[in-house]
Backbone as a ProteinNet text record, in pm:
[ID]
protein_1_A
[PRIMARY]
MNLENRLNSMRRDNKIHLDNDEIVALAKSLEDVQGDVWLFGSRTEANRKGGDIDILVLTSGDAFATSQQIATRFFALCEEKIDVIVFDAAAMNAEQQAFFTHINKVKLS
[TERTIARY]
-12852.3	-12920.8	-12804.7	-12859	-12781.2	-12734	-12588.5	-12545.8	-12657.2	-12737.7	-12829.3	-12965	-12956.8	-13068.1	-12954.4	-12813.3	-12776.5	-12711.8	-12674.7	-12684.3	-12756.2	-12916.1	-13020.6	-13059.9	-13018.4	-12980	-12930.3	-12815.5	-12664.7	-12713.6	-12778.5	-12866	-12984.2	-13066.4	-13158.2	-13116.7	-12973.1	-12963.4	-12783.7	-12833.2	-12766.7	-12615.7	-12569.7	-12404	-12332.4	-12392	-12365.9	-12483.4	-12441.5	-12480.5	-12445.8	-12535.8	-12575.7	-12758.4	-12734.4	-12912.8	-12944.5	-13076.7	-13130.9	-13068.1	-13044.3	-12932.3	-12797.1	-12749.4	-12616.9	-12605.1	-12678.8	-12702.3	-12701.6	-12780	-12800.3	-12701.7	-12631.6	-12475.4	-12381.2	-12375.6	-12296.6	-12318.6	-12440.3	-12419.1	-12407.4	-12454	-12393.2	-12287.3	-12224.5	-12056.5	-11989.4	-12014.2	-11974	-12036.6	-12095.5	-12161.2	-12018.8	-11933.9	-11832.7	-11661.5	-11687.5	-11559.1	-11519.8	-11403	-11353.9	-11271.8	-11295.7	-11202.7	-11352.3	-11241	-11321.9	-11337.7	-11493.5	-11481.8	-11547.8	-11488.9	-11522.8	-11521.7	-11680.8	-11668.7	-11614.1	-11552.6	-11506.3	-11492.3	-11447	-11445.7	-11579	-11638.8	-11741	-11869.4	-11861.3	-11999.7	-12043	-11929.1	-11968.8	-11985.9	-12065.2	-12085.1	-12271.5	-12296.4	-12465.1	-12516.5	-12448.6	-12480.8	-12459.1	-12309.8	-12242.3	-12364.6	-12367.5	-12396.2	-12314.4	-12296.5	-12223	-12111.8	-11985.8	-11899.6	-11858.9	-11731.5	-11767.8	-11783.7	-11776.2	-11793.3	-11640.4	-11605.3	-11481.4	-11462	-11410.1	-11435.1	-11277.9	-11273.8	-11165.6	-11172.3	-11090.6	-11101.9	-10977.4	-11017.5	-10839	-10874.1	-10751.1	-10822.6	-10687.7	-10643.2	-10532.2	-10551.4	-10696.5	-10683.8	-10576.3	-10632.6	-10542.2	-10607	-10528.2	-10552	-10596.7	-10528.7	-10649	-10722.9	-10754.2	-10858.8	-10996.9	-10993.3	-11052.2	-11123.6	-11007.1	-11058.8	-11139.2	-11101.7	-11122.9	-11284.2	-11277.6	-11406.8	-11551	-11466	-11616.1	-11593.7	-11550	-11580.1	-11648.9	-11611.2	-11686.2	-11828.8	-11810.4	-11969	-12086.9	-11994.1	-12061.7	-12081	-12055.2	-12034.9	-12119.3	-12163.4	-12287.6	-12403	-12446.1	-12566.1	-12558.4	-12473.9	-12465.4	-12346.3	-12397	-12254	-12168.1	-12253.4	-12139.7	-11989.5	-11938.8	-11803.4	-11737.4	-11699.3	-11657.9	-11498.3	-11402	-11258.5	-11250.7	-11179.2	-11145.6	-11038.4	-10968.2	-10831.7	-10809.7	-10731.9	-10751.2	-10645.1	-10611.5	-10440.3	-10436.1	-10347.5	-10325.3	-10325.5	-10463.1	-10436.2	-10313.3	-10300.6	-10154	-10041.6	-10050.4	-9875.8	-9891.7	-9934.8	-9992.8	-9852.9	-9858.2	-9645.9	-9730.5	-9631	-9662.9	-9770.3	-9724.5	-9840.9	-9980	-9968.2	-10112.4	-10183	-10092.7	-10161.1	-10205.9	-10105.7	-10158.2	-10264.8	-10284.8	-10410.6	-10566.2	-10533.1	-10651.6	-10660.4	-10578.8	-10585.8	-10676.4	-10651.4	-10651.2	-10775	-10873.3	-10938.5	-11099.4	-11213.3	-11295.4	-11360.2	-11451.9	-11472.3	-11565.7	-11671.9	-11748.8	-11733.2	-11739.6	-11719.4	-11847.9	-11843.4	-11989.9	-12006.1	-11883.1	-11876	-11762
-16963.5	-16900.6	-16808.3	-16813	-16817.1	-16662.2	-16660	-16553.1	-16363.8	-16445	-16328.5	-16273.1	-16387.8	-16342.9	-16256.1	-16332.7	-16252.3	-16105.2	-16056.2	-15941.1	-15847.6	-15898.9	-15826	-15805.7	-15910.6	-15877.2	-15783.7	-15744.3	-15663.4	-15536.8	-15543.6	-15335.4	-15317	-15419.2	-15376.4	-15325.7	-15397.5	-15332.5	-15219.8	-15151.6	-15020.9	-15117	-15212.3	-15270.7	-15276	-15264.4	-15230.1	-15116.8	-15091.1	-14999.4	-15098	-15143.2	-15211.9	-15183.6	-15205.4	-15217.7	-15370.4	-15387.3	-15509.3	-15584.5	-15540.9	-15595.1	-15627.9	-15575.9	-15547.3	-15709.7	-15716.7	-15798.3	-15949.1	-15963.2	-16043.8	-16111.7	-15986.5	-16047.8	-16067.6	-16043.4	-16061.2	-16213.7	-16212.4	-16318.4	-16448.6	-16483.5	-16499.1	-16542.7	-16422.8	-16381.7	-16487.9	-16494.2	-16570.8	-16656	-16775.8	-16941.8	-16955.8	-17016.8	-17136.9	-17085.4	-16962.6	-16928.7	-17011.6	-17024.8	-17148.4	-17002.3	-17004.1	-16900.7	-16784.4	-16690.5	-16597.8	-16470	-16448.3	-16307.8	-16197.6	-16041.6	-15933.5	-15846.1	-15719.5	-15650.3	-15548.5	-15465.1	-15309.9	-15233	-15099.4	-14999.6	-14912.8	-14809.3	-14701.2	-14836.6	-14937.2	-15025.1	-15093.6	-15071.9	-15098.1	-14929.4	-14871.1	-14731.5	-14692.1	-14766.3	-14755	-14607.2	-14476.3	-14366.4	-14302.6	-14384.9	-14295.7	-14357.7	-14308.4	-14286.5	-14354.6	-14447.5	-14443.2	-14523	-14554.1	-14603.3	-14755.3	-14794.8	-14965.5	-14999	-15151.8	-15275	-15312.3	-15292.1	-15342.8	-15500.5	-15592.5	-15767.2	-15819.5	-15829.4	-15912.7	-16044.4	-16162.7	-16295.7	-16306.4	-16394.5	-16478.8	-16654.6	-16638.5	-16845.8	-16867.1	-16978	-17042.5	-17110.8	-17081.7	-17072.7	-16954.8	-16991.3	-16898.5	-16768.4	-16653.4	-16541.1	-16467.1	-16538.6	-16424.3	-16493.4	-16644.6	-16693.8	-16666.2	-16648.7	-16633	-16456.9	-16388.9	-16238.5	-16278.4	-16307.5	-16306.6	-16342.3	-16460	-16539	-16462.3	-16387	-16292.5	-16204.9	-16153.4	-16015.6	-16019.2	-16136.1	-16163.3	-16200.6	-16271.7	-16328.2	-16216.3	-16137	-16018.3	-15942.6	-15874.9	-15808.6	-15853.1	-15994.3	-16038	-16011.3	-15990.5	-15939.8	-15799.2	-15716.4	-15591.2	-15518.3	-15404.3	-15294.9	-15246.1	-15229.3	-15141.8	-15230.6	-15082	-15098.8	-15195.6	-15342.5	-15400.4	-15451.3	-15441.4	-15457.4	-15572.9	-15683.6	-15846.4	-15818.2	-15853.2	-15814.8	-16000.3	-16039.8	-16223.2	-16185.8	-16271.1	-16279.4	-16419.3	-16459.2	-16654.8	-16600.9	-16609.6	-16653	-16711.4	-16839.1	-16869.5	-16791.6	-16729.1	-16636	-16513.1	-16422.5	-16307.6	-16223.4	-16117.2	-16024.3	-15956.3	-15875.1	-15793.1	-15659	-15631.4	-15510.8	-15536.5	-15698.6	-15772.1	-15761.5	-15756.6	-15814.9	-15634.8	-15546.4	-15449.7	-15377.3	-15378.9	-15359.9	-15466.7	-15563.5	-15637.3	-15624.1	-15573.3	-15529.7	-15381.9	-15320.8	-15148.7	-15102.8	-15200.3	-15152.8	-15186.8	-15062.3	-15084.3	-15239	-15319	-15450.3	-15493.2	-15607.3	-15671	-15802.9	-15920.5	-16064.6	-16093.5	-16112.3	-16223.1	-16346	-16445.5	-16597.5	-16610.9
-11656.3	-11741.4	-11896.5	-11995.3	-12118.1	-12106.9	-12209.1	-12214.9	-12237.2	-12375.6	-12363.3	-12229.2	-12167	-12031	-11962.3	-11947	-11864.9	-11924.8	-12046	-12098.7	-12047.2	-12073.8	-12053.5	-11913.3	-11862.1	-11686.1	-11663.6	-11703.7	-11705.9	-11701.8	-11843	-11896.8	-11836.5	-11746.3	-11655.5	-11549.4	-11458.5	-11310.6	-11379.3	-11501.3	-11545.8	-11471.8	-11526.1	-11493.5	-11656.6	-11814.6	-11884.1	-11989.7	-12116.3	-12221.1	-12301.3	-12339.5	-12496	-12535.2	-12647.6	-12706.6	-12723.2	-12747.7	-12818.2	-12873.3	-13029	-13151	-13085.3	-13025.2	-12960.9	-12922.3	-12793.6	-12688.5	-12773.2	-12856.5	-12948.2	-13039.9	-13069.1	-13179	-13065.6	-12965.4	-12886.9	-12808.7	-12819.3	-12710.3	-12821.7	-12916.7	-13028.9	-13079.7	-13116.2	-13143.7	-13025.5	-12883.3	-12771.6	-12799	-12844.4	-12787.6	-12752	-12842.2	-12841.6	-12761.4	-12743	-12676.8	-12550.3	-12531.2	-12456.2	-12368.4	-12253.7	-12178.4	-12076.7	-12048.2	-11955.7	-12058.4	-12053.2	-12106.1	-12110.1	-12108.9	-11997.5	-12108.2	-12103	-12178.3	-12068.7	-12145.7	-12047.7	-12185.1	-12111.6	-12155.3	-12128.5	-12213.3	-12210.1	-12215.5	-12273.4	-12256	-12065.7	-12022.6	-11890.7	-11736.3	-11858.8	-11810.1	-11836.6	-11738.6	-11824.6	-11873.1	-11796.6	-11843	-11968.1	-11999.5	-12162.9	-12251.3	-12336.7	-12468.7	-12581.7	-12679.5	-12830.2	-12712.8	-12861.5	-12794.5	-12843.9	-12917	-12961.5	-12843	-12897.1	-12773.1	-12787.9	-12652.8	-12618	-12569.2	-12630.8	-12546.9	-12510.4	-12384.6	-12394.1	-12332.6	-12406.8	-12357.3	-12328.6	-12227.6	-12129.6	-12191.6	-12291.7	-12313.2	-12350.8	-12377	-12416.9	-12550.1	-12601.5	-12747	-12846.2	-12979.7	-13081.7	-13054.1	-13075	-13002.8	-13139.9	-13271.5	-13335.8	-13402.4	-13441.3	-13448.7	-13394.4	-13239.9	-13116.1	-13137.3	-13195.6	-13216.7	-13309.4	-13469.1	-13598.9	-13589.1	-13486.5	-13492.4	-13450.1	-13308.3	-13195.2	-13353.3	-13368.7	-13479.7	-13562.4	-13646.8	-13790.4	-13744.4	-13641	-13593.8	-13587.1	-13477.9	-13493.2	-13529.3	-13656.3	-13761.6	-13848.2	-13886.6	-13943.2	-13943.3	-13748.6	-13693.9	-13660.7	-13637.4	-13619	-13638.5	-13707.9	-13771.5	-13645.6	-13557.7	-13427.8	-13437.1	-13412	-13427.2	-13277	-13306	-13204.8	-13172.4	-13066.5	-13041.3	-12977.9	-12979.1	-12922.1	-12911.2	-12766.7	-12717.5	-12664.7	-12701.4	-12688.8	-12603.7	-12451.9	-12399.8	-12325.9	-12336.9	-12264.9	-12115	-12089.1	-11915.5	-11856.5	-11905.4	-11818.4	-11870.8	-11994.5	-12006.3	-11988.1	-11905.7	-11942.2	-11879.9	-11990.6	-11944.7	-11822.9	-11804.5	-11676	-11753	-11872.6	-11948.6	-11895.4	-11993.1	-12012.5	-11867	-11775.5	-11630.5	-11577.7	-11596.3	-11559.2	-11637.7	-11769	-11859.6	-11804.6	-11737.5	-11712.3	-11549.3	-11491.8	-11331.5	-11348.5	-11436.4	-11399.9	-11518.5	-11559.8	-11641.9	-11606.8	-11640.5	-11587.8	-11648.2	-11589.7	-11669.5	-11614.9	-11692.6	-11640.7	-11688	-11607.2	-11610.4	-11746	-11860.7	-11966.7	-11894.4	-11906.8	-11885.7	-11814.9
[MASK]
+++++++++++++++++++++++++++++++++++++++++++++++++++++++++++++++++++++++++++++++++++++++++++++++++++++++++++++

């Protein structure tokens, strides 16, 4: 199942809060991302309204380039605010590990 279909399914199951335009833009912006991708924050609470889109990527790739690529692609398709955090999965420090462990998150890929 492609990411756009997975996101639509998650929305129908009330696991995430994204509209159609946000789903299409997010799926397109994450197409070539290597690593694990998580949606976190208010958009993982289906009963909430609004809020920015928070993405966490665990990858061994260049953090800045990955973040800029996702945010630029997303904003070209959707003007909603997106925050992209990128951690090196193999080298997370204690603060990053604590953040990852304690946030409310939904795995996208």
